[in-house]
C-alpha positions as CSV (number, residue, x, y, z in Angstrom):
1,X,140.0,121.4,47.5
2,X,141.9,119.0,47.8
3,X,141.1,115.5,48.0
4,X,141.8,112.4,48.9
5,X,141.8,110.5,45.1
6,X,142.6,106.3,44.4
7,X,142.7,106.2,40.5
8,X,143.8,102.9,40.9
9,X,144.5,100.4,43.8
10,X,148.3,100.3,44.0
11,X,148.3,104.4,44.1
12,X,146.8,107.1,46.3
13,X,147.3,110.6,46.2
14,X,146.0,114.4,47.1
15,X,143.9,116.1,44.1
16,X,142.4,119.4,43.0
17,X,138.9,118.7,42.7
18,X,135.9,121.4,42.4
19,X,135.0,122.9,45.7
20,X,131.1,121.7,46.5
21,X,128.2,123.5,47.6
22,X,125.4,123.4,49.6
23,X,122.1,122.5,48.4
24,X,118.5,122.8,50.2
25,X,118.8,121.6,53.9
26,X,122.2,121.6,53.2
27,X,125.3,122.5,55.2
28,X,129.1,123.3,54.3
29,X,131.8,121.6,55.9
30,X,135.3,122.5,56.0
31,X,136.9,119.6,56.7
32,X,139.3,119.6,60.0
33,X,139.9,116.1,60.7
34,X,138.8,112.7,59.5
35,X,138.4,108.8,61.0
36,X,139.6,106.6,58.3
37,X,138.1,103.2,58.3
38,X,139.0,99.8,56.9
39,X,135.7,101.1,54.0
40,X,138.2,103.4,52.7
41,X,140.7,100.8,52.2
42,X,138.1,98.2,50.8
43,X,136.9,100.8,48.6
44,X,140.2,101.9,47.2
45,X,140.5,97.9,46.7
46,X,137.8,98.2,44.6
47,X,135.6,95.7,46.3
48,X,133.5,98.6,48.5
49,X,132.1,101.4,46.2
50,X,130.5,104.5,47.5
51,X,127.0,104.5,47.5
52,X,124.7,106.3,44.9
53,X,125.0,110.2,45.7
54,X,128.2,110.4,47.4
55,X,131.7,111.0,45.5
56,X,133.1,107.9,43.7
57,X,136.4,108.6,43.7
58,X,136.9,110.6,47.2
59,X,136.7,108.1,50.2
60,X,135.7,108.9,53.6
61,X,133.1,107.9,56.5
62,X,133.5,110.6,59.1
63,X,134.2,114.4,59.4
64,X,134.9,117.3,62.1
65,X,135.0,120.2,61.1
66,X,133.4,123.8,60.8
67,X,130.6,125.2,59.0
68,X,131.1,127.8,56.9
69,X,128.0,128.2,54.3
70,X,124.1,127.3,54.6
71,X,121.6,126.1,52.1
72,X,118.6,127.2,51.5
73,X,116.2,126.7,53.9
74,X,118.6,125.5,56.6
75,X,118.1,126.6,60.5
76,X,119.7,124.5,62.5
77,X,123.4,126.0,62.1
78,X,124.9,128.7,61.7
79,X,128.8,129.6,60.0
80,X,130.7,128.6,62.3
81,X,129.5,126.0,64.3
82,X,131.9,123.3,65.1
83,X,130.1,120.0,63.4
84,X,130.6,115.8,62.7
85,X,128.7,113.0,61.6
86,X,128.8,110.5,59.7
87,X,128.7,110.4,55.5
88,X,128.5,107.9,52.6
89,X,131.5,109.0,51.2
90,X,133.8,111.8,50.5
91,X,135.0,113.4,54.4
92,X,139.0,112.8,52.8
93,X,138.6,116.3,51.2
94,X,139.0,119.6,52.8
95,X,135.3,120.6,52.0
96,X,132.2,118.3,52.3
97,X,128.0,119.1,52.5
98,X,126.5,116.8,54.4
99,X,122.3,117.2,55.2
100,X,121.7,119.3,58.2
101,X,120.2,117.0,59.9
102,X,122.7,114.3,59.7
103,X,125.4,116.7,61.7
104,X,126.2,116.1,65.3
105,X,127.2,119.1,67.4
106,X,130.7,118.6,68.6
107,X,131.0,118.7,72.3
108,X,133.0,121.5,73.9
109,X,136.4,121.6,74.7
110,X,136.2,118.3,72.4
111,X,139.1,119.1,69.8
112,X,138.2,118.5,65.8
113,X,140.7,115.2,65.8
114,X,139.1,113.6,69.0
115,X,135.6,114.6,68.0
116,X,136.6,113.3,64.3
117,X,137.3,109.9,65.9
118,X,133.3,109.7,67.8
119,X,130.9,109.2,65.1
120,X,132.0,106.1,62.7
121,X,133.2,103.8,66.1
122,X,130.1,105.4,69.2
123,X,127.1,105.6,66.3
124,X,128.1,102.3,65.0
125,X,128.8,100.5,68.4
126,X,125.9,102.1,70.0
127,X,123.0,101.5,66.9
128,X,125.2,97.1,66.9
129,X,124.4,96.8,71.1
130,X,121.9,99.2,71.9
131,X,119.7,99.5,68.9
132,X,120.1,95.9,66.9
133,X,121.0,94.1,69.8
134,X,119.0,95.6,72.4
135,X,120.5,95.3,75.2
136,X,119.4,94.9,78.9
137,X,121.5,95.6,82.2
138,X,123.2,92.8,83.0
139,X,123.6,91.6,79.4
140,X,127.0,89.6,78.1
141,X,128.0,90.9,75.2
142,X,131.0,89.3,73.0
143,X,132.5,91.6,70.5
144,X,135.2,90.6,68.6
145,X,138.3,92.6,68.0
146,X,138.6,94.9,70.8
147,X,141.2,96.9,69.7
148,X,139.3,98.7,67.4
149,X,137.6,101.6,67.2
150,X,134.4,100.0,67.1
151,X,135.6,97.4,69.9
152,X,136.7,100.9,72.3
153,X,133.5,102.5,72.0
154,X,131.7,98.8,73.4
155,X,134.0,98.3,76.1
156,X,133.0,101.6,76.9
157,X,129.4,101.6,76.6
158,X,129.4,99.0,78.2
159,X,130.4,100.3,81.3
160,X,128.3,102.9,80.7
161,X,125.4,100.9,80.6
162,X,126.3,98.5,83.3
163,X,126.8,95.7,80.7
164,X,129.3,92.9,80.5
165,X,131.9,93.3,77.3
166,X,134.0,90.1,76.7
167,X,136.3,91.4,74.2
168,X,138.6,89.1,72.0
169,X,141.7,90.1,69.9
170,X,144.9,88.1,68.2
171,X,147.1,90.6,70.9
172,X,146.9,90.5,74.5
173,X,148.4,93.8,75.1
174,X,145.4,94.9,73.3
175,X,143.4,93.2,75.7
176,X,145.4,94.6,78.9
177,X,144.5,97.7,77.4
178,X,141.1,97.6,76.7
179,X,140.6,96.1,80.9
180,X,141.1,100.4,81.6
181,X,138.5,101.1,79.1
182,X,135.8,98.6,81.1
183,X,136.4,95.6,78.9
184,X,135.3,92.2,81.6
185,X,137.4,89.9,80.4
186,X,139.6,88.8,77.3
187,X,139.6,86.2,74.6
188,X,142.6,85.2,72.3
189,X,141.3,83.9,69.4
190,X,144.9,82.9,68.2
191,X,143.9,79.8,70.3
192,X,141.3,77.1,68.9
193,X,140.6,77.1,71.3
194,X,139.0,81.0,72.3
195,X,135.3,79.9,72.6
196,X,135.8,78.1,76.1
197,X,137.5,81.3,77.3
198,X,134.1,83.1,77.1
199,X,132.9,82.0,80.1
200,X,129.9,80.4,78.7
201,X,127.3,81.6,76.4
202,X,126.6,85.3,75.5
203,X,123.2,87.7,74.9
204,X,124.7,89.4,72.0
205,X,127.8,89.4,69.9
206,X,129.1,92.1,68.0
207,X,130.9,90.6,65.1
208,X,133.5,91.6,62.1
209,X,135.0,89.1,61.4
210,X,132.5,87.0,59.4
211,X,133.0,83.3,58.4
212,X,135.4,82.0,60.1
213,X,134.1,82.6,63.3
214,X,130.2,82.3,62.8
215,X,129.9,78.7,63.9
216,X,131.6,79.4,67.1
217,X,129.4,82.6,67.2
218,X,126.1,80.7,66.6
219,X,127.3,77.6,69.5
220,X,127.9,80.6,71.8
221,X,124.8,83.0,71.9
222,X,122.4,81.8,75.1
223,X,118.6,81.2,74.1
224,X,117.5,84.6,71.9
225,X,120.5,85.5,71.3
226,X,121.3,88.3,68.1
227,X,124.7,88.1,66.6
228,X,124.8,91.7,65.0
229,X,127.2,91.2,61.5
230,X,129.2,94.1,61.0
231,X,131.9,93.6,58.8
232,X,133.6,90.2,57.2
233,X,137.5,90.7,57.9
234,X,137.7,87.0,57.2
235,X,135.4,86.5,54.8
236,X,132.0,87.1,53.6
237,X,130.9,83.3,52.8
238,X,130.6,80.2,55.8
239,X,130.3,76.9,55.7
240,X,127.6,75.0,57.2
241,X,125.8,75.9,60.5
242,X,123.4,73.9,62.5
243,X,120.5,75.2,61.9
244,X,118.5,72.9,64.7
245,X,120.6,75.1,67.3
246,X,119.1,78.6,65.7
247,X,115.6,77.1,65.7
248,X,115.8,75.7,69.1
249,X,117.5,78.7,71.1
250,X,115.5,81.6,68.9
251,X,118.4,82.9,67.5
252,X,118.7,86.0,65.6
253,X,121.4,86.7,62.8
254,X,121.0,90.9,62.3
255,X,123.4,92.5,59.8
256,X,123.9,95.6,59.7
257,X,125.9,98.7,58.0
258,X,125.9,102.6,58.1
259,X,127.2,103.7,54.9
260,X,123.9,102.3,52.5
261,X,121.7,104.3,54.8
262,X,119.1,107.1,53.4
263,X,119.1,110.0,54.6
264,X,116.4,109.7,56.3
265,X,117.3,106.8,58.5
266,X,120.9,108.9,59.4
267,X,119.1,112.0,60.0
268,X,117.1,109.9,62.6
269,X,119.9,107.7,63.9
270,X,122.2,111.8,64.3
271,X,119.1,112.9,66.7
272,X,118.9,109.3,69.2
273,X,122.5,109.9,69.2
274,X,122.4,113.2,70.5
275,X,119.9,112.8,73.0
276,X,121.4,109.5,74.5
277,X,124.8,109.8,73.4
278,X,126.7,112.9,73.4
279,X,126.0,113.9,77.0
280,X,128.2,111.7,78.4
281,X,131.2,112.3,75.9
282,X,130.7,116.1,77.7
283,X,131.1,114.8,81.1
284,X,133.8,112.1,80.4
285,X,132.2,108.9,80.3
286,X,132.8,108.0,76.9
287,X,136.2,109.0,75.5
288,X,137.6,109.0,71.7
289,X,140.3,106.2,72.0
290,X,142.9,107.8,69.2
291,X,146.2,105.9,68.4
292,X,147.6,107.7,66.2
293,X,147.0,111.7,63.9
294,X,148.6,111.7,60.9
295,X,148.7,114.4,58.1
296,X,146.4,114.1,55.4
297,X,149.7,114.2,53.1
298,X,150.5,111.0,54.5
299,X,147.5,109.4,53.7
300,X,149.1,105.9,52.1
301,X,150.9,105.7,55.2
302,X,148.1,105.8,57.4
303,X,146.7,102.9,55.1
304,X,149.8,100.8,55.7
305,X,149.5,101.4,59.5
306,X,145.8,99.8,58.9
307,X,146.5,97.4,57.0
308,X,149.0,95.4,59.5
309,X,146.6,95.9,61.8
310,X,148.7,97.3,63.7
311,X,146.8,99.8,66.0
312,X,144.5,100.3,68.8
313,X,141.9,102.6,68.6
314,X,141.3,104.8,65.5
315,X,143.3,106.3,63.1
316,X,142.8,110.4,62.8
317,X,144.0,112.2,59.7
318,X,144.4,115.6,60.4
319,X,144.2,118.8,56.9
């Protein structure tokens, strides 16, 4: 099979790798499309290695494709079924072996490219807001980087769950586009006074920025508020924070990452997502937001586009 590899940080290329075979309780998927994520850029730079058990030299955290073979003991899927899902790596390849219980059915009439934009963005946003954040009707939720894949998913989930989504961005145009997806109010973080634009305290913050906004995030949380840390784009080591505020307001700082979760947790998450969220794609409540589809052969150009922060929604790679 052909697969994306990065022999060094300044080089990324397609190379021939051995075809994987499905093991017990696994399916072999012919990948038709795959999402690109910042984790892929970090892995290329040597800053985010694949977890044990996943290919060390083939990036890719989400896929959409067709089942082409099944392993012993596999009962849930048949050859020809269309599936999508999250993995610890290896999705930027023509073939991928995954456990049958972590695969998610692609809704009828959804294309492979659209499906490839679903798993990382919507599973992450839903897990952060609903499971980790324990959102309830009417909650005010601040989502940083609202124009990202996770941000565009959070805007739609907020509308579906009757939440007030406040989004932050460095770009006014991304805030304008997010309003159409369900964001209630936008905040430009290019202003040093951006916390005042939030309009009061919030119950939940979904943060991908990290160190540079930690103090402001703590200050914006209401009593019992939850800060869900998904990423550290501005750095992972923050300065001092006022722990007295954390104590008095009974705040929670919750770190979460999809990639490092074990098979049991990934399978349970996929099952719950299938039951609670997947029907909202079928009825049109939720839709993946794709900025552009790029051939897998142009993987370096896709990396450069993400690095420039010029996209709104997902970059999808297609074979």
